[in-house]
C-alpha positions, 0 to 999 in steps of 0.5 A: 857389329853395329859399325859393320852393319852401318858400313854395309848399309852405306855400301849397299845403297851407293848403287841405288843412290847413283841410279836414283840421281840418273833417273831424276836428272837424265830422265829423257835418256833413261825413259828412252832406254826403258821404252826401247825395252818395252816399258809402258809409260816409260817417262812416268815410270822412270820418274817414279822409279827414281823416287822409289830408289831415292826414298828406299836408299835414304831410308836404309842409309839413315836407318829410318824405317830401314826395313821399309827402305829395303823392301822398297829397293826389293820392289824396284830391283826384282821387276827391273831384272825381268823388264830391263834385262830379258837376256833370253830374248837376245840373239847376239851372244855378246848382248845376251851375256851382258844382259844375263850379267845384269839380270843376275846382278839384279836378282842378287841385289833383290836377294840382299834387299830381301835379307836386309828387310828380314834382318831389320824387321826382326832384329831392327831394335837390336841393331844400333846406329839407326835413327828409328826402329823397324816399321814392320 
């Protein structure tokens, strides 16, 4: 089971690592998109969220306080669903469907991150292939 959990951690963080790289290397483009969605202070928010994504994903990947990493990813993805993908404001049916899909994906990722946090916080010492036990 330890190997399956490691594989799951790797697969789980691929999306977050890619997004972190985008936030930190294409900051102007990402900030412009965030600004178009009404995010205040979009450039600092883009940089801060990029760091949050990177730290959270690396903690989960490496198994170093992975419970904290999962919590950080949850704290990113839940508000992102509401701030960046407000499908209920879209008039165009195609755009509305696209935003609803992203909104639901973010909610699913938030749920997965929350479950991972709970698993690691309660059973972290019993889950192998980690660099450290849980922080919480």
